[in-house]
C-alpha positions in Angstrom: 98.5 149.0 113.7 98.2 147.7 110.2 99.8 144.3 109.5 102.7 145.6 107.3 103.8 148.1 109.9 103.5 145.5 112.7 105.6 143.1 110.6 108.3 145.7 110.0 108.5 146.6 113.7 108.7 142.9 114.6 111.5 142.4 112.2 113.4 145.5 113.4 113.1 144.2 117.0 114.2 140.7 116.1 117.3 142.0 114.2 118.3 144.1 117.3 117.6 141.3 119.8 119.4 138.5 117.9 122.3 140.7 116.5 122.8 138.0 113.8 122.1 140.1 110.7 121.9 143.8 110.0 119.9 145.9 107.6 120.9 149.0 105.8 118.6 151.7 107.3 119.3 154.0 104.4 117.5 151.5 102.2 115.0 150.3 104.8 112.7 147.4 105.0 110.0 146.9 102.3 107.0 144.8 103.2 105.1 143.5 100.1 101.4 142.7 99.9 100.1 139.4 101.2 100.8 136.6 98.8 100.6 132.9 98.4 104.0 131.4 98.4 105.6 127.9 98.3 107.7 127.7 101.4 110.9 125.8 101.7 109.1 122.8 103.3 107.0 122.6 100.0 103.8 123.8 101.6 101.8 126.7 100.1 100.9 129.4 102.6 99.7 133.0 102.7 102.7 135.1 103.7 104.1 138.6 103.8 107.6 139.0 102.5 109.9 141.7 103.7 112.9 142.5 101.5 115.9 144.3 102.8 119.6 144.6 102.3 122.3 144.0 104.9 124.8 146.7 105.6 127.8 147.0 103.4 131.2 146.6 105.1 134.0 149.0 104.3 137.5 148.8 105.7 140.2 151.5 105.7 143.9 151.4 106.0 146.1 153.7 108.2 146.1 156.3 105.4 142.3 156.4 105.3 142.1 154.6 101.9 139.6 151.8 101.4 141.3 148.4 101.6 138.2 146.2 101.4 134.6 146.5 100.5 131.8 143.9 100.9 128.5 144.9 99.4 125.4 144.1 101.4 123.3 141.2 100.4 119.6 141.1 99.6 117.5 139.1 102.1 113.8 138.2 102.4 112.0 137.7 105.7 108.9 135.5 105.5 106.0 136.1 107.9 102.9 134.0 108.4 99.9 136.1 107.1 97.6 134.8 109.8 99.7 135.1 112.9 102.2 137.7 111.6 105.0 135.6 113.1 108.4 135.4 111.5 108.9 132.1 109.7 112.5 132.4 108.5 114.9 134.7 106.6 116.1 133.7 103.2 119.5 135.0 102.1 122.0 134.3 99.3 123.9 131.9 101.5 120.9 129.9 103.0 118.4 130.6 105.7 118.3 132.1 109.2 115.8 130.4 111.6 113.7 132.4 114.1 116.0 131.2 116.9 119.0 132.7 115.1 120.5 129.4 113.9 121.6 128.9 110.3 
């Protein structure tokens, strides 16, 4: 399996297992090419970055009309290019660690 496919499958499995964040399967997961990035600890590392959007949330009242809508947010999952392991997920409101903590 090529690295990008393996990374996407790993992220899908992690999302299902942790049940902390969702992704909009209509949009999917997009794995970019390997790149050098400065991580949040200040170190530069070769990584793959997967971009995805969380699911939007829509609520309906008893008449079937929309009473609230929360648009999905754009997130970025960082993977080590050597080990292909998830490092963390960056989202608008901070980070999600591999163990699921914020």
